[in-house]
C-alpha positions in Angstrom: 39.5 -2.9 -6.6 36.4 -3.6 -4.6 33.5 -2.0 -6.6 31.1 -2.7 -3.8 32.9 -0.3 -1.5 32.2 2.6 -3.9 28.4 1.9 -4.2 26.3 4.7 -2.7 24.9 3.9 0.8 21.4 4.6 -0.5 21.7 1.7 -3.0 22.7 -0.7 -0.3 19.8 0.4 2.0 17.4 0.0 -0.9 18.5 -3.5 -1.7 18.2 -4.5 2.0 14.8 -3.0 2.2 13.7 -4.9 -1.0 15.1 -8.1 0.5 13.2 -7.5 3.7 9.9 -6.9 2.0 10.4 -9.9 -0.2 11.0 -12.1 2.8 8.1 -10.6 4.7 5.7 -11.3 1.8 7.1 -14.8 1.5 6.5 -15.6 5.2 2.9 -14.2 5.0 3.1 -12.7 8.4 1.3 -9.5 7.6 -1.9 -9.0 5.6 -1.8 -6.8 2.5 -4.1 -4.3 4.2 -1.6 -4.0 7.1 1.3 -3.5 4.7 -0.6 -0.6 3.1 -1.2 0.8 6.6 2.6 0.4 7.4 3.5 2.2 4.2 1.2 5.1 5.0 2.3 5.4 8.6 6.0 5.4 7.5 5.4 8.1 5.0 3.4 10.3 7.4 6.1 10.0 10.1 9.1 10.0 7.7 10.4 6.8 9.2 11.5 3.5 7.6 8.7 1.0 6.9 10.6 -1.5 9.0 10.4 0.8 12.0 6.7 1.5 11.3 6.0 -2.2 11.6 7.4 -2.2 15.1 5.7 1.1 16.1 2.3 -0.3 14.9 2.9 -3.4 16.9 2.7 -5.8 14.0 6.1 -7.3 14.6 8.6 -7.0 17.4 12.0 -5.5 16.9 13.6 -9.0 17.2 11.3 -10.4 14.5 12.2 -7.5 12.1 15.9 -8.2 12.8 15.4 -11.9 12.1 13.8 -11.2 8.8 16.5 -8.7 7.9 19.2 -11.3 8.7 17.4 -14.0 6.8 16.4 -16.0 9.8 12.9 -17.4 10.2 11.3 -15.2 12.9 10.1 -16.7 16.1 6.4 -16.0 16.4 4.8 -15.3 19.7 2.6 -18.1 20.9 -1.0 -17.3 22.0 
């Protein structure tokens, strides 16, 4: 039997979210003060923090997806 298939969806989402934040902190793309802002915005709007990062313009959707998939995000050049 595949015990992973019986794991609640919330557990999988939580693990993915933890992995995302761990990678994001490791890449040092966003300051701590901005992470707090993201968290507050997400709570106020009842959206995922990953979505709040995009809404606030801190990262693009492509960059968030690259972090979620474990790729190093391509940063926009100035």
